[in-house]
VOLOTOR-605834 format. One record per residue: residue number from 0; residue in one letter; chain; x, y, z of N, C-alpha, C in turn. Coordinates in steps of 0.05 Angstrom, whole numbers. Layout:
REC num residuo cadena   n.px   n.py   n.pz  ca.px  ca.py  ca.pz   c.px   c.py   c.pz
REC NUM       A      A      X      Y      Z      X      Y      Z      X      Y      Z
...
//
This chain:
REC num residuo cadena   n.px   n.py   n.pz  ca.px  ca.py  ca.pz   c.px   c.py   c.pz
REC   0       M      A    316   2069   1853    312   2068   1822    287   2045   1821
REC   1       A      A    293   2020   1826    281   1995   1821    252   2007   1823
REC   2       R      A    246   2011   1844    217   2024   1859    204   2041   1842
REC   3       D      A    212   2060   1826    207   2081   1801    201   2063   1782
REC   4       L      A    222   2047   1774    210   2023   1747    190   2013   1760
REC   5       G      A    194   1994   1777    175   1978   1783    145   1995   1785
REC   6       R      A    142   2021   1799    115   2032   1794    104   2037   1762
REC   7       V      A    130   2042   1745    122   2050   1715    109   2018   1707
REC   8       L      A    129   2000   1708    125   1976   1691    100   1958   1697
REC   9       F      A    101   1962   1733     80   1937   1742     53   1936   1720
REC  10       P      A     43   1964   1725     20   1960   1713      8   1952   1688
REC  11       R      A     35   1954   1664     39   1945   1644     37   1914   1639
REC  12       L      A     51   1899   1664     54   1880   1662     32   1859   1666
REC  13       C      A     14   1872   1692     -7   1871   1701    -29   1865   1669
REC  14       D      A    -32   1888   1655    -46   1882   1625    -37   1858   1607
REC  15       E      A     -6   1860   1607     -2   1834   1597     -7   1802   1608
REC  16       L      A      3   1806   1634    -15   1779   1648    -43   1772   1642
REC  17       G      A    -57   1784   1637    -89   1790   1634    -87   1774   1605
REC  18       V      A    -73   1786   1582    -70   1773   1559    -60   1744   1558
REC  19       L      A    -35   1745   1569    -34   1706   1573    -46   1700   1587
REC  20       H      A    -61   1708   1614    -86   1688   1625   -114   1684   1609
REC  21       G      A   -108   1700   1581   -133   1691   1564   -127   1674   1543
REC  22       V      A   -102   1673   1536    -89   1655   1515    -91   1622   1530
REC  23       L      A    -74   1629   1558    -79   1601   1567   -105   1587   1583
REC  24       S      A   -123   1606   1585   -152   1596   1587   -168   1583   1559
REC  25       S      A   -156   1590   1538   -169   1577   1519   -169   1557   1513
REC  26       A      A   -186   1538   1505   -184   1509   1497   -176   1496   1478
REC  27       S      A   -168   1517   1458   -153   1507   1437   -122   1499   1440
REC  28       D      A   -124   1478   1430    -95   1465   1424    -69   1479   1401
REC  29       D      A    -90   1495   1391    -66   1517   1375    -45   1532   1380
REC  30       L      A    -24   1530   1378      8   1533   1398     11   1567   1389
REC  31       E      A      3   1572   1372      4   1591   1351      7   1622   1374
REC  32       P      A    -22   1620   1387    -19   1643   1405     -6   1646   1443
REC  33       L      A     -1   1619   1443     18   1612   1468     48   1624   1459
REC  34       T      A     54   1618   1433     83   1615   1419     87   1646   1424
REC  35       S      A     64   1664   1409     75   1693   1409     62   1709   1441
REC  36       A      A     42   1701   1466     47   1704   1481     77   1706   1504
REC  37       Q      A     86   1684   1490    111   1671   1504    137   1693   1505
REC  38       S      A    135   1702   1471    152   1716   1466    145   1750   1475
REC  39       V      A    132   1754   1484    123   1779   1498    131   1779   1528
REC  40       T      A    115   1753   1538    125   1741   1574    160   1742   1574
REC  41       H      A    171   1739   1556    199   1732   1559    208   1760   1568
REC  42       G      A    198   1784   1547    219   1810   1555    200   1816   1592
REC  43       W      A    181   1807   1592    165   1821   1621    184   1800   1640
REC  44       G      A    191   1771   1638    204   1758   1656    236   1769   1662
REC  45       L      A    242   1780   1635    272   1792   1648    267   1816   1657
REC  46       A      A    243   1836   1655    249   1861   1666    238   1861   1696
REC  47       L      A    231   1835   1708    222   1829   1731    245   1820   1743
REC  48       A      A    263   1810   1732    284   1803   1737    307   1814   1750
REC  49       V      A    311   1832   1729    327   1858   1728    315   1881   1753
REC  50       L      A    292   1879   1760    282   1899   1780    289   1879   1804
REC  51       A      A    284   1853   1810    289   1840   1830    318   1837   1838
REC  52       V      A    331   1831   1820    369   1839   1822    380   1864   1835
REC  53       A      A    360   1883   1826    360   1914   1829    351   1913   1865
REC  54       Q      A    333   1895   1878    316   1903   1901    338   1880   1914
REC  55       G      A    358   1867   1908    379   1845   1928    373   1823   1917
REC  56       I      A    353   1817   1904    347   1784   1898    364   1776   1880
REC  57       D      A    376   1753   1888    392   1731   1875    375   1706   1855
REC  58       V      A    370   1725   1827    348   1709   1823    358   1673   1809
REC  59       L      A    379   1679   1800    397   1651   1792    399   1631   1812
REC  60       G      A    408   1644   1840    399   1634   1864    384   1620   1872
REC  61       E      A    356   1643   1874    330   1632   1886    317   1612   1863
REC  62       R      A    322   1615   1842    308   1587   1828    313   1567   1837
REC  63       R      A    335   1561   1857    345   1539   1864    344   1533   1891
REC  64       A      A    325   1556   1908    314   1555   1937    309   1531   1947
REC  65       R      A    318   1527   1968    317   1497   1983    291   1492   1989
REC  66       D      A    276   1520   1994    242   1513   2003    229   1518   1969
REC  67       G      A    231   1519   1949    219   1533   1925    203   1515   1919
REC  68       L      A    204   1497   1922    177   1472   1922    161   1480   1939
REC  69       R      A    164   1483   1961    137   1486   1985    126   1518   1975
REC  70       L      A    141   1535   1967    124   1562   1962    112   1558   1942
REC  71       F      A    127   1541   1922    101   1546   1896     85   1530   1896
REC  72       V      A     74   1507   1911     60   1494   1910     41   1509   1929
REC  73       E      A     49   1524   1953     27   1535   1973     19   1554   1950
REC  74       L      A     32   1577   1934     16   1591   1913      5   1579   1898
REC  75       V      A      3   1550   1887    -17   1539   1862    -39   1535   1884
REC  76       V      A    -39   1525   1901    -57   1517   1924    -73   1541   1921
REC  77       Q      A    -63   1568   1932    -76   1586   1938    -92   1596   1915
REC  78       A      A    -78   1590   1890    -92   1608   1863   -111   1593   1861
REC  79       R      A   -116   1563   1872   -140   1556   1863   -160   1562   1885
REC  80       G      A   -164   1577   1901   -181   1587   1920   -178   1563   1950
REC  81       A      A   -156   1552   1948   -164   1536   1975   -140   1547   1990
REC  82       R      A   -135   1541   2019   -117   1544   2032   -102   1521   2038
REC  83       P      A    -72   1531   2033    -48   1505   2039    -57   1495   2065
REC  84       C      A    -55   1472   2065    -53   1460   2087    -23   1457   2099
REC  85       P      A    -18   1469   2123     10   1469   2144     23   1443   2137
REC  86       E      A      3   1422   2150     20   1402   2155     28   1384   2123
REC  87       A      A     15   1389   2096     20   1377   2081     50   1392   2063
REC  88       C      A     42   1413   2061     58   1435   2060     89   1426   2072
REC  89       E      A     92   1423   2097    114   1413   2115    119   1392   2108
REC  90       Q      A    109   1372   2094    121   1349   2085    139   1350   2060
REC  91       L      A    132   1369   2044    148   1375   2021    178   1369   2019
REC  92       P      A    194   1367   2012    225   1364   2016    238   1385   1996
REC  93       D      A    264   1395   2016    272   1411   2004    286   1401   1981
REC  94       L      A    292   1422   1961    311   1427   1936    336   1419   1942
REC  95       D      A    345   1405   1926    378   1409   1929    387   1425   1909
REC  96       P      A    395   1441   1921    406   1468   1897    424   1463   1874
REC  97       L      A    439   1438   1883    462   1430   1863    451   1410   1848
REC  98       A      A    425   1395   1846    416   1381   1831    399   1394   1818
REC  99       S      A    393   1387   1776    377   1401   1771    380   1424   1765
REC 100       G      A    356   1438   1750    357   1471   1745    348   1484   1771
REC 101       G      A    332   1471   1789    317   1480   1808    292   1488   1798
REC 102       W      A    280   1492   1773    261   1496   1774    238   1473   1762
REC 103       E      A    250   1448   1759    230   1430   1749    213   1414   1764
REC 104       A      A    223   1416   1787    207   1401   1810    179   1420   1815
REC 105       P      A    191   1449   1824    163   1459   1829    139   1460   1800
REC 106       L      A    153   1470   1783    135   1468   1758    119   1442   1752
REC 107       L      A    137   1419   1756    116   1395   1754    100   1390   1770
REC 108       V      A    106   1394   1794     91   1389   1811     67   1405   1815
REC 109       G      A     66   1434   1812     54   1451   1808     27   1447   1790
REC 110       W      A     40   1434   1764     21   1428   1738      6   1404   1754
REC 111       T      A     21   1388   1769      1   1362   1769    -27   1371   1792
REC 112       L      A    -18   1394   1801    -37   1401   1830    -62   1414   1816
REC 113       L      A    -57   1421   1783    -71   1435   1771    -95   1417   1764
REC 114       Q      A    -78   1399   1758   -104   1373   1747   -115   1359   1765
REC 115       A      A   -117   1364   1789   -134   1350   1821   -159   1362   1820
REC 116       R      A   -173   1345   1825   -206   1349   1828   -206   1374   1859
REC 117       T      A   -189   1365   1875   -181   1385   1897   -160   1390   1902
REC 118       A      A   -153   1409   1921   -127   1413   1929   -110   1396   1947
REC 119       D      A   -124   1374   1953   -112   1352   1956    -85   1335   1946
REC 120       W      A    -67   1326   1960    -49   1309   1943    -41   1291   1961
REC 121       R      A    -19   1263   1955     -7   1251   1976     18   1250   1958
REC 122       L      A     46   1251   1977     75   1257   1968     83   1227   1987
REC 123       A      A    105   1211   1977    118   1198   1987    136   1185   1964
REC 124       E      A    159   1175   1982    174   1164   1969    168   1131   1964
REC 125       E      A    167   1131   1935    165   1096   1930    181   1089   1904
REC 126       D      A    183   1066   1904    207   1057   1878    230   1080   1865
REC 127       G      A    244   1088   1890    262   1099   1889    266   1128   1869
REC 128       E      A    232   1138   1881    228   1169   1870    211   1177   1886
REC 129       L      A    204   1201   1888    185   1226   1899    167   1224   1878
REC 130       R      A    144   1208   1893    118   1209   1879     83   1234   1889
REC 131       C      A     86   1246   1870     62   1265   1883     40   1255   1860
REC 132       E      A     15   1246   1880     -5   1225   1872    -30   1259   1874
REC 133       V      A    -54   1250   1849    -66   1264   1863   -101   1252   1840
REC 134       E      A   -123   1264   1856   -146   1252   1843   -144   1264   1819
REC 135       L      A   -156   1260   1796   -165   1277   1771   -182   1294   1774
REC 136       A      A   -180   1312   1762   -212   1329   1752   -208   1341   1728
REC 137       G      A   -224   1316   1706   -229   1321   1687   -206   1314   1664
REC 138       T      A   -182   1307   1672   -164   1301   1649   -168   1280   1643
REC 139       A      A   -168   1266   1619   -167   1244   1612   -142   1222   1608
REC 140       P      A   -150   1199   1619   -119   1188   1625   -102   1182   1604
REC 141       D      A   -115   1186   1580    -86   1190   1550    -86   1221   1541
REC 142       D      A    -92   1234   1564    -80   1261   1555    -60   1266   1544
REC 143       P      A    -57   1273   1513    -30   1279   1501     -4   1297   1517
REC 144       R      A    -18   1314   1535     -2   1341   1543     10   1319   1559
REC 145       L      A     11   1299   1581     25   1285   1593     52   1272   1588
REC 146       E      A     42   1255   1561     70   1247   1543     83   1273   1526
REC 147       R      A     70   1294   1524     95   1313   1515    112   1329   1539
REC 148       I      A     98   1331   1556    115   1339   1586    129   1321   1589
REC 149       A      A    124   1292   1597    142   1276   1610    164   1270   1578
REC 150       G      A    163   1271   1560    177   1276   1538    204   1295   1543
REC 151       A      A    200   1318   1553    218   1338   1555    234   1327   1573
REC 152       F      A    229   1313   1597    243   1301   1614    259   1273   1619
REC 153       V      A    261   1259   1591    259   1236   1593    280   1226   1610
REC 154       G      A    269   1196   1622    288   1185   1637    287   1195   1669
REC 155       R      A    279   1218   1666    279   1232   1698    247   1236   1710
REC 156       V      A    228   1236   1694    210   1247   1700    193   1219   1693
REC 157       T      A    167   1209   1719    147   1187   1711    115   1197   1707
REC 158       W      A    104   1186   1699     76   1189   1697     61   1162   1696
REC 159       R      A     43   1160   1718     25   1144   1722      2   1149   1717
REC 160       R      A    -19   1138   1705    -44   1143   1707    -66   1115   1711
REC 161       E      A    -73   1117   1735    -96   1089   1741   -120   1115   1742
REC 162       R      A   -145   1093   1730   -165   1107   1729   -171   1141   1739
REC 163       E      A   -179   1148   1759   -179   1167   1768   -154   1189   1781
REC 164       R      A   -130   1173   1779   -108   1180   1792    -90   1190   1778
REC 165       L      A    -70   1208   1779    -48   1215   1774    -19   1215   1787
REC 166       A      A      3   1205   1782     20   1204   1799     45   1215   1782
REC 167       L      A     58   1229   1801     81   1242   1786    104   1230   1798
REC 168       G      A    123   1222   1778    145   1209   1797    173   1222   1790
REC 169       L      A    191   1241   1813    211   1253   1814    231   1241   1817
REC 170       P      A    262   1244   1804    279   1234   1822    291   1241   1845
REC 171       L      A    294   1225   1855    302   1235   1885    330   1250   1890
REC 172       E      A    343   1248   1871    360   1266   1873    361   1297   1863
REC 173       W      A    336   1304   1861    331   1332   1853    324   1346   1884
REC 174       F      A    328   1323   1905    314   1329   1930    336   1325   1962
REC 175       V      A    337   1341   1979    360   1340   1997    349   1318   2009
REC 176       R      A    372   1297   2016    363   1276   2032    374   1275   2056
REC 177       Q      A    353   1261   2074    358   1262   2104    361   1235   2111
REC 178       A      A    371   1231   2136    373   1203   2150    345   1191   2147
REC 179       G      A    332   1171   2141    304   1167   2140    289   1170   2120
REC 180       G      A    304   1188   2094    287   1185   2072    290   1216   2062
REC 181       T      A    273   1230   2041    274   1258   2034    270   1276   2065
REC 182       R      A    279   1298   2054    268   1323   2067    286   1324   2086
//
């Protein structure tokens, strides 16, 4: 049943994703097209979730998958046309399935990687947080988007901008702790 529905729905979803890609690719700061696109994608997100559940995937549980950060980072790096470095991806910590909603760290780290000049990043535990640092590619140090994003996670996420570098700090409690540090 899910496969039959998927065969019918998937081509239309691809079309809708193309429209969303165009909206997201525009350099405009006008949020109205994005809001409209979000309302359309909400329904498609629900449809994908229903199909995934029908195929036996625990959608709510999967958003808290321990390896969710690694999987998402690999997809972002691949989408940028690079090959994920196995050593770098292996250093990514496991998400704590009981902390946060599970989607925050992959989303924030993925967005940070999109701002990078290359697909390289540095990940380290510093000052009581897990820090993802990248070399910027054209994002101005005073980019207002950083403040809006940080505002949505007040008290939990930090941004540090220094010249050509951007560092995202995430709370350690979002990750599984092992002896000797995160991971």
